[in-house]
N, C-alpha and C positions, 0 to 999 in steps of 0.2 A: 292387764293383771300385773300386780307387783309380786315379788317373791314372798313378801310377808303375808300376802293374802292367800297363799296356797295352803292346802290341807295340812302339810307338815308343820305349819305354824298356827294351825287352827285350834279350836276350843276343846277338842276331845282330850280327856285326861289320860286315856290309855289308847295309844295309836296302834294300828295294825297294818301289816304289809304281807304280801305274798312273796315267798322266798324260794328261789331256785327253779322257777318254772321254765327258764331258758335251757334247762338240762334234761337229757333223757332220764326218765324215771323220777325226775324231780329230786326229792330228798329221801326216797325209799330204795332199799336194796331188796325188792320183792319181785317174785315172778307172777304175782296175781294178775290175771288178765285185765282187770280194771285199772291197772297202774297208768301213770301219766305218759301220754304220747305228746312229745314236745314239738310237734309241727308248728310252723309259724301261725297257721290258721287257728290252731288251738290256743297258742299264746295270745293272739289277738282277741279271741272270744273271751278268754279268762280275764284279760286286762279290761275289757269293756264291762264284764260282770262286776269286777272289783270297783271300777270307776263309778258305775251306777249305784253301787251299794254303799258308797262313802268310805271305802278303804283308803288309807292315806298314801301307801307307796308300794312299789314293786321293786324287789331287790334280787338281782341275778347273782349267780356264782360264776366267777372267772375260773374255768378249769380247762386244762390242756391234755391231761391224762385221765382216763376213767378208772373205775375201781375193779375192773376185770370181772371174773366169774361169768355166770351165764347171762346176767343182765347188763354187766358193764355200766352200772349207774354213773351218770355224768360223763360217759365216754363220748357222747355226741352232744355238743353244746353250741349255742349261738354266741358269737363274739358280742360282748355286752354293750359297747358304745353304739354300734350300728343297730343292734336289737332295741336299745332304748329309743333311738331316733324314730324307728318305725312305730313303736307303741305310743310315743309322745304325740306323733302326728295324728294318731287315730283315736286319742282320748281327750277329755276336756279338763278334768280336775285332778286326777291322780298324779302323784309324783313318780317318776321312773328313774332309777339309779343305773349307773354303769359301774362295773367292778373292774379295776385296773391294776394289774401287776406292774408297778412302776419301774421295776428293773428291766422290763422288756420293751420299753418305749421311751424315746427322748421327750423331755418335758415341754420343749418348744412345740413339737408336733402335737403332743397330747393336749396341750392347753388350747390349741386351735380346735381340735375335735370336740373338746368339752364345751367350748363356747358355742359351737355350732349346734350341739344337742340342746344347750340351754336356750338358745333362741327358738328352736323348733318347739320346745315346751313352754316358752314364755315364763321361764323361771321355775319350771317344775322338774328340772333335772338335778340329780344329786350324784356325787362321786364317792364310791366306796374305794378307799385307798388300801391296797394290799402290798405288804412288804414281801410276802411269800415264805413258804416253808418246805415245799415239795421238791426235793433234790432232783428227781427225775424230770420235772417240768423245766427246771433251770438248765439241766443238761440238754434238753431238747432245743433250747434257744442258744446254747453255747455261752451262757452267761453264768459267772460264778455266783454261788449262793454265799453271801457274806456271813461271817460269824454273827450269832444272834446279838451279841453285845454291841455291835456297830451297825447292824442292819437298819435300825431306825434312824441312825445318823444320816445314812444315804437317803432314806425316805424323806427326812425333814429338809434336806438340801433340795431335793426334787420338788417338794411342795412349795418351798420358799421361792423357787424360780417361777413356778406356775402362778403363784399369787402376784408376783411382781409383773408378770406379763399381763395379768388381768387388771392391774391398777396403774402401771406406769404409762404416761402419755408419750414420753420421749424414749428413743432407743437407749438401752443400758448394757453395760458389760457385767459379767458375773464370773468371778473366780472363786471356786471353793475346793473342797477336797476331791470331789469327783467330776465336777463340771468346770470347764473354762470356755465361756461363751462371749461372743462379741456382737455388739449392735443388735441386741434382742428387742423385738417389738412385736406386739400382737394386736390386730384389729379385725373385727369389732371387739369391744369389751363384753363381758357377760351381761345378760339381760337385766335391764333396770339399773345398771351401775353397781350391783352388789355381787359378791362371789357366790357360785353355786354352793349348796349345802355339801359339806365334806363329812364323811363318816369313815370309821375304821373299826376293826375288831382286834381285840388283844387282851390277854390276861396277865402277861408278863409285866414286870416293873418298867421295862423299856417301852413296851407297847402302850401302856397306860400313860406314861410320861409324855410320849409323843402326842397321844390323843388330847391330853389336857392342854397342850400348847397350841395345837394346830387344827383340830377338827371341831365340828358342831355336835356330833353324836358318836358315842362309843357303844359298840355292840359287845357285850360281855357274855361269857358262858355262865349259866346257872348251874352251880354244883350242888347246892343244898338250899332249899327254900327257907330253912330255919336260920341260915346265916346271910340270906340275901340282903337284908337291910343294912347289915354291918359292912358287907362288901361294897354296896353302892355308896355308902357314906365314905368309905376309904377312897373310892375312885373320885368322888366329888371333892374330897379334901385335897387331892393332888391338883385339881383344877383351881380350887380356891387359893392354893399356894402360889399360883402364877396369875392371880386376879382374873380368872376366867370362870365361866360356867358352861356346861354343856349337857345335852340330853344323854341319858343312859338307857339303852335298849338291850334286848336279848333276842336270840334266835331259838325257834322251837318247831315242833311239828304237832299237828292237831288231828285227833280222831274223836269226833263228837257224835253221840247217838242219843236217842230219847232216854235210855236208861244206862246206868253204870254197867250192868251186865252186858248189854248189847255192845257198848264201847269196848269192853275188855275182850269180848268174843271176836270183834273185828280186829283188834290188835293182835290177838293170838293167831288169827287167820293170816294176817299180813306177815307176821314175823315167823311163827313156828310152822305153819302149814305151807306157806309160799315164800319164805325167806330164802335169799341167796346167800347161804352161809359161806360159800367159797369167796364171794366178793367181800363179805364181812371179815373173813380171815386175812385177806390181803390188806384191807383198809386198816385193820387193827395192827398189823405188822408194821406198816409204814408210820403209823401214829405213835407206836410205842417203841420203835427201833432204838436200841441202846439203853432201854430202861427195864428194870426188873418189875414185872407186873404180876401180882398174885392171880391165880387161876380164876377165882370167883369174880374179881374185878375185870379180868379179860373177857369173861363170858358176858358180863353185864354190858361192857363196852360193845361187844359184837351185836347184842340184842338192840342196843340203842342205835348202832350204825345201820342196822336193817330197817328199823322203824323210822329213822330220821337223820341218817348220816351224822349221828353223834349229838344232835341238837336236843334241847330239853323237851321231853314228852308231855304234852297236855292231852291227857286221855280221860274221858269220862262222859257223864250225862251232860245235857245242855246246861242244867243248873250248876253242876260241878265245874264245868269249864269256865263259865262266867265267874264263879266264885274264885277259881284259881287266878284268873286275870285280876280280880279285885285284890287278892292277896299280894300279887306282884306289884300292883299299883300302890297299895298301902306301904309296901317296902321301899318305894321310891323309883320303881321302874317306869319309864315313860312310854313303853310299848314293846311290841314283839313282832319280828318277821317270822311267819309261820309257813311251813310246808304242808301240803295236803297230798294224800295218796293220788288224787286226781283233782286238779284245780277247777275243773268244770263240774263234774258229777258230784263231787263232795262239797262244792261251794254253797248249795242251798242250806246245808246244816249250819254253816257259819252265818249266812245272810238272814235266813228266816227264823232261826232259833237262838243262836248265841248272841247276835248283835242286839236284838230287842231286850234280852236279859241284861246285857251290859248297860243299855240305856237306863233300865230300871234301877241298876246299882249305882248310877251316877258317873259311869266311866265314859259314856259316849252320848252324843246327841243324835236325834234322827237326821237323815241326810239333808232334809230341808233346813235344818238349823246350822249346818256346817258351811254352807256356801255364802 
C-alpha cells in the first residue's frame, strides 16, 4: 500500500471522520445514560465499524484536563499516539491520526514515534499538530505557554526538525531559536518514503499562516454557513500566496434521525434534559477568559459545548443532514470530523441512512468503489 492509495487521498468528494472517541463522553457534556463509554474495547469496535463503512479517518483529541462538572467530559483520555497504533494494527483501510501537543515532547523523540505508527498503518497514520491554548495543561507539564503571536513560530521550528529527520539521510545539526541539536538522525524513514499527512486546526492569522506553509489539511471552525465559502477562499488564498494547496476541513457533531422533529427532540433531550451545565459553565469560562461576552452569546456557547464541545452542530433528518454536507461541500469544504453521542449505537444512523443519501448527492462512492 502506498500513502496515496489510502482513503484520505481517495475519490470521495466529502470525507468523513469520527472525532474524539478516545475521550470519556466523546464530544458531549451530557449525563444521558446512552453517552459514550470510551473503553478501548468500544474504541476498537467503533473503529472497525467505521473501517467497514468506508469512513476515511479517526481523529482523537489530545486532552490532559477534563471539563469538570458531574460528567468531567474528556477528563479520562487515551494518549493518542499509542491509541492510534492499537487501532491501526486492528483495521485495514481507515486512516488514524494522533494529536500531539508539540510543546510537551522533544521533536527527535516524537519523530521516531510517528514513524513507528506510520509503519504499523502502512501509510494510514496522520499527525494533528497542536500548539496548545489551555494554560492549566501547560502548568501541569511545567512548560510555559508562549504568547500567541510567537506560539506558531515555535511550532514551525518543531515541525521543520521533524521533517528533516524524516528526509535527511546523514546526521545533521540544527540551531534555531528554541532548539540546538547535534548529530540528529532518524531511521527508519516514514512509510513509502513520503511524510505522514500533517493536519492542524486554527482560526487565527498566525495559525492559518502556519498551516498554509506546513500542513496538508487545516481544520477550521464553521461560524456561519452563509460566509463559509468566503472563509474557505480566504484560507486557500493564504496557501496560494506561498505556492501551496491544502485540504480544508471542519469539526462538528451529528444527531440524525428519520425526521427533523425526532432529531430536534433528541437534541433537546441530550442538552436540556440531560446536559451537564456545570461542566459547560467551566468550559465557557476558560474559553472566554479575559473577553467580554454578551449573555445570549454565552448561553449559545454553553448549549453548543454540551451538544458537541463547541463544534458545529449537524442536527436533522437523514435528508437534511446529507443536504447540509452537500452545502458544505459546495462551499469548498473537503470533509468533516464528527462526534456522535455514542460512536457504536448511533453509528447505524450514519452508515445505513446518511451515507447512502450522500452517495445519491454525488458526495461519496459506495465502499466497493473506494478501495
